[in-house]
DRENPAVEX-508266 format. One record per atom (N, C-alpha, C): residue in three letters; x, y, z. Coordinates in pm, whole numbers, padded with zeros to 5 digits, always signed. Example, Ala and Ser with C-alpha at 12.3 -4.5 7.8 and 13.67 -1.06 7.14 Angstrom:
<nodes>
ALA+01319-00569+00780/ALA+01230-00450+00780/ALA+01320-00330+00780/SER+01285-00225+00708/SER+01367-00106+00714/SER+01290+00003+00787/
</nodes>
This chain:
<nodes>
MET+00686+01065+01585/MET+00582+00974+01517/MET+00521+00881+01589/LYS+00355+00845+01606/LYS+00305+00736+01665/LYS+00262+00673+01532/ILE+00288+00558+01541/ILE+00237+00431+01469/ILE+00143+00360+01557/ASN-00004+00395+01498/ASN-00071+00313+01544/ASN-00109+00165+01540/HIS-00078+00115+01411/HIS-00108-00047+01415/HIS-00037-00014+01236/ILE-00030-00212+01213/ILE-00005-00221+01051/ILE-00140-00185+00983/GLU-00150-00087+00896/GLU-00269-00079+00829/GLU-00298-00210+00718/HIS-00223-00216+00644/HIS-00175-00317+00565/HIS-00050-00385+00495/ILE-00005-00491+00436/ILE+00057-00511+00366/ILE+00042-00522+00226/GLY+00076-00452+00122/GLY+00071-00487-00037/GLY+00114-00579-00091/ILE+00072-00651-00157/ILE+00141-00736-00237/ILE+00109-00761-00385/ALA+00208-00747-00473/ALA+00204-00720-00630/ALA+00185-00870-00649/VAL+00021-00859-00758/VAL+00000-00969-00807/VAL+00002-00913-00975/ARG-00020-01062-01054/ARG-00033-01002-01184/ARG-00182-01054-01240/ASN-00245-01134-01178/ASN-00384-01136-01182/ASN-00474-01108-01047/LEU-00523-01048-01060/LEU-00618-01030-00928/LEU-00719-01146-00945/GLU-00780-01155-01036/GLU-00871-01272-01001/GLU-00832-01388-00952/GLN-00723-01429-01009/GLN-00675-01589-00948/GLN-00576-01574-00787/ALA-00519-01453-00785/ALA-00515-01409-00694/ALA-00588-01420-00584/ILE-00688-01353-00571/ILE-00852-01356-00509/ILE-00900-01471-00481/ALA-00881-01586-00580/ALA-00911-01700-00552/ALA-00823-01785-00434/PHE-00741-01746-00451/PHE-00624-01812-00404/PHE-00600-01796-00232/TYR-00668-01656-00195/TYR-00645-01583-00106/TYR-00814-01676-00033/GLU-00950-01690-00108/GLU-01068-01706-00045/GLU-01053-01856-00056/LYS-01022-01933-00106/LYS-01007-02082-00140/LYS-00921-02169-00032/GLN-00791-02142-00064/GLN-00658-02184+00000/GLN-00635-02126+00149/LEU-00658-02009+00165/LEU-00638-01963+00318/LEU-00767-01893+00369/GLY-00888-01960+00319/GLY-01030-01909+00389/GLY-01012-01788+00375/LEU-01008-01648+00339/LEU-00988-01525+00382/LEU-01073-01461+00270/PRO-01212-01414+00342/PRO-01331-01348+00211/PRO-01236-01195+00130/CYS-01272-01186+00049/CYS-01212-01086-00008/CYS-01347-00969+00019/TYR-01286-00828+00079/TYR-01417-00804+00127/TYR-01428-00629+00068/ASN-01332-00621-00055/ASN-01329-00500-00104/ASN-01257-00518-00283/ILE-01279-00471-00348/ILE-01198-00457-00460/ILE-01239-00331-00541/GLU-01151-00244-00584/GLU-01151-00142-00615/GLU-01024-00093-00730/GLU-01036+00028-00821/GLU-00951+00078-00892/GLU-00904+00219-00833/VAL-00770+00219-00863/VAL-00708+00365-00834/VAL-00667+00430-00912/PRO-00724+00429-01030/PRO-00680+00504-01102/PRO-00553+00548-01140/GLU-00535+00666-01026/GLU-00425+00764-01055/GLU-00301+00694-00989/GLN-00299+00589-00923/GLN-00189+00493-00924/GLN-00210+00373-00976/LYS-00279+00373-01128/LYS-00268+00257-01232/LYS-00269+00114-01180/VAL-00399+00099-01044/VAL-00378-00018-01004/VAL-00549-00087-00952/ARG-00496-00185-00977/ARG-00680-00205-00897/ARG-00656-00319-00810/THR-00724-00290-00679/THR-00696-00348-00549/THR-00802-00432-00482/ALA-00753-00542-00391/ALA-00836-00625-00346/ALA-00810-00634-00187/PHE-00906-00646-00064/PHE-00838-00632+00009/PHE-00915-00769+00149/PHE-00814-00786+00190/PHE-00827-00925+00305/PHE-00799-00868+00459/LYS-00939-00895+00547/LYS-00872-00868+00707/LYS-00820-00994+00748/VAL-00702-00972+00834/VAL-00666-01108+00935/VAL-00643-00986+01057/GLY-00743-01024+01137/GLY-00732-00951+01268/GLY-00790-00777+01240/GLN-00677-00696+01273/GLN-00682-00596+01266/GLN-00595-00529+01120/THR-00514-00635+01075/THR-00424-00572+00968/THR-00525-00640+00854/LYS-00492-00557+00721/LYS-00547-00608+00568/LYS-00407-00653+00489/VAL-00430-00729+00415/VAL-00372-00773+00324/VAL-00390-00721+00175/GLU-00314-00648+00070/GLU-00406-00580-00028/GLU-00339-00602-00161/LEU-00412-00676-00184/LEU-00343-00724-00375/LEU-00370-00629-00487/LEU-00246-00602-00533/LEU-00236-00469-00605/LEU-00185-00544-00766/GLU-00272-00518-00835/GLU-00272-00579-00993/GLU-00281-00446-01058/SER-00159-00414-01174/SER-00129-00312-01276/SER-00280-00293-01336/THR-00271-00156-01360/THR-00417-00153-01484/THR-00281-00079-01594/ASP-00134-00079-01577/ASP-00064-00005-01709/ASP+00090-00064-01621/PRO+00098-00140-01742/PRO+00244-00234-01737/PRO+00387-00084-01702/GLU+00355+00053-01707/GLU+00422+00156-01706/GLU+00391+00198-01554/GLY+00275+00122-01479/GLY+00234+00193-01347/GLY+00347+00164-01262/PRO+00372+00197-01157/PRO+00436+00159-01008/PRO+00413+00008-01016/ILE+00341-00092-01032/ILE+00328-00219-01004/ILE+00342-00282-01113/GLY+00340-00221-01241/GLY+00362-00287-01366/GLY+00512-00306-01354/LYS+00547-00212-01321/LYS+00719-00171-01321/LYS+00792-00267-01228/PHE+00722-00284-01084/PHE+00759-00369-01010/PHE+00756-00512-01012/ILE+00647-00542-01097/ILE+00632-00689-01081/ILE+00752-00722-01232/GLU+00754-00614-01372/GLU+00836-00620-01484/GLU+01009-00650-01380/ASN+01064-00553-01276/ASN+01188-00584-01248/ASN+01182-00691-01112/ARG+01111-00725-01057/ARG+01122-00839-00938/ARG+01042-00953-00933/GLY+00858-00910-01027/GLY+00838-01055-01015/GLY+00698-00968-00892/GLU+00620-01101-00863/GLU+00511-01110-00802/GLU+00573-01121-00631/GLY+00518-01051-00555/GLY+00539-01063-00400/GLY+00509-00899-00318/VAL+00583-00925-00198/VAL+00562-00821-00130/VAL+00614-00683-00173/HIS+00498-00559-00206/HIS+00554-00481-00280/HIS+00575-00348-00175/HIS+00466-00384-00001/HIS+00505-00238+00067/HIS+00436-00291+00206/ILE+00476-00229+00284/ILE+00408-00223+00406/ILE+00360-00087+00476/ALA+00233-00111+00488/ALA+00160+00019+00546/ALA+00134+00049+00675/PHE+00175+00160+00732/PHE+00156+00192+00884/PHE+00061+00263+00895/ALA-00017+00255+00990/ALA-00167+00389+01028/ALA-00113+00474+01099/THR-00103+00594+01091/THR-00074+00666+01184/THR-00174+00851+01203/GLU-00154+00938+01262/GLU-00212+01010+01318/GLU-00129+01157+01225/GLY-00171+01268+01149/GLY-00099+01388+01148/GLY-00003+01379+01024/LEU-00065+01268+00937/LEU+00013+01249+00812/LEU+00101+01418+00763/GLN+00052+01479+00746/GLN+00153+01567+00715/GLN+00262+01631+00801/ASP+00209+01669+00918/ASP+00331+01681+01036/ASP+00419+01575+01038/ASN+00402+01425+01010/ASN+00495+01328+01037/ASN+00561+01331+00884/LEU+00498+01375+00770/LEU+00597+01354+00662/LEU+00661+01534+00708/ASP+00659+01607+00741/ASP+00755+01703+00730/ASP+00847+01654+00844/GLU+00837+01585+00949/GLU+00950+01556+01017/GLU+01032+01519+00982/LEU+00994+01368+00895/LEU+01049+01271+00837/LEU+01154+01356+00721/ALA+01088+01454+00708/ALA+01166+01528+00564/ALA+01268+01586+00641/THR+01280+01711+00745/THR+01346+01737+00849/THR+01441+01622+00910/ASN+01405+01511+00886/ASN+01516+01406+00969/ASN+01602+01391+00847/GLY+01601+01399+00709/GLY+01664+01369+00594/GLY+01631+01246+00524/ILE+01496+01194+00562/ILE+01457+01106+00515/ILE+01388+01143+00373/ARG+01381+01083+00286/ARG+01364+01076+00153/ARG+01228+01045+00120/LEU+01120+01134+00099/LEU+00941+01103+00055/LEU+00936+01071-00083/ILE+00864+00997-00139/ILE+00807+00977-00225/ILE+00711+01098-00258/ASP+00622+01077-00156/ASP+00493+01220-00177/ASP+00569+01284-00054/LYS+00541+01425-00103/LYS+00586+01522+00026/LYS+00441+01583+00123/THR+00320+01568-00014/THR+00214+01555+00093/THR+00110+01438+00081/PRO+00029+01401+00157/PRO-00052+01281+00122/PRO-00146+01319-00016/ARG-00217+01180-00011/ARG-00264+01175-00202/ARG-00399+01113-00144/LYS-00474+01050-00228/LYS-00563+00924-00206/LYS-00515+00838-00213/GLY-00574+00754-00141/GLY-00520+00554-00202/GLY-00670+00489-00185/ALA-00648+00401-00140/ALA-00733+00298-00181/ALA-00807+00295-00022/GLU-00961+00267-00030/GLU-01035+00265+00070/GLU-01091+00419+00139/ASN-01017+00515+00029/ASN-01027+00670+00076/ASN-00922+00702+00189/LEU-00797+00617+00177/LEU-00727+00669+00286/LEU-00659+00807+00219/ASP-00553+00872+00281/ASP-00468+00954+00297/ASP-00340+00912+00266/ILE-00255+00882+00205/ILE-00163+00820+00166/ILE-00034+00891+00172/ALA+00112+00833+00153/ALA+00235+00875+00141/ALA+00322+00768+00183/PHE+00413+00781+00053/PHE+00520+00651+00077/PHE+00653+00748+00116/LEU+00731+00647+00176/LEU+00862+00720+00218/LEU+00964+00609+00086/HIS+01076+00678+00085/HIS+01178+00621-00068/HIS+01247+00502+00042/PRO+01228+00382-00059/PRO+01318+00291+00034/PRO+01481+00288+00033/LYS+01499+00359+00007/LYS+01684+00423+00025/LYS+01688+00420+00157/ASP+01582+00495+00235/ASP+01621+00561+00341/ASP+01536+00482+00448/THR+01490+00369+00362/THR+01396+00297+00477/THR+01478+00149+00517/LEU+01592+00106+00521/LEU+01640+00000+00470/LEU+01589-00115+00393/GLY+01584-00027+00272/GLY+01543-00127+00173/GLY+01384-00143+00166/VAL+01272-00146+00248/VAL+01145-00155+00261/VAL+01071-00036+00180/LEU+00973-00052+00116/LEU+00863+00049+00051/LEU+00778+00094+00206/ILE+00752+00179+00248/ILE+00679+00230+00344/ILE+00593+00364+00301/GLU+00471+00270+00372/GLU+00341+00385+00335/GLU+00275+00386+00455/LEU+00253+00553+00481/LEU+00211+00538+00613/LEU+00034+00647+00534/CYS-00074+00597+00615/CYS-00191+00599+00571/CYS-00254+00698+00714/GLU-00356+00758+00695/GLU-00465+00797+00783/GLU-00575+00827+00739/ASN-00661+00760+00833/ASN-00765+00790+00783/ASN-00861+00891+00825/PRO-00917+00960+00680/PRO-00941+01127+00736/PRO-01064+01160+00777/LYS-01150+01028+00818/LYS-01253+01048+00879/LYS-01226+01053+01055/GLN-01125+01039+01070/GLN-01108+01009+01263/GLN-01055+01132+01261/
</nodes>
């Protein structure tokens, strides 16, 4: 597998508008995209820092993954996402190597990326997302 760069760092927040205000006013980072991903029960906001993005995630359903994460752990870093090519081939290789996959096949994520998550029990406790831009 070849990782191209850190695509983004996902941060779970209770209130997206308050979090956006902090990042814009206190850190000077303009929010360039807000979108809802209904399949994941989440609203997202993106900020760019060099080539890397910060993704704020607000749950739209307390039973969704971000809602459950915040209930159990509170706000904070949720995942790290790596940009890669050949996402399905990478997932197949990881599965062959015994890595548990949350997503056995890619699905659509924010910013129209193809995404898949690896189980944190096999990734040293870190939820890892692999992303591929289908346009490339």
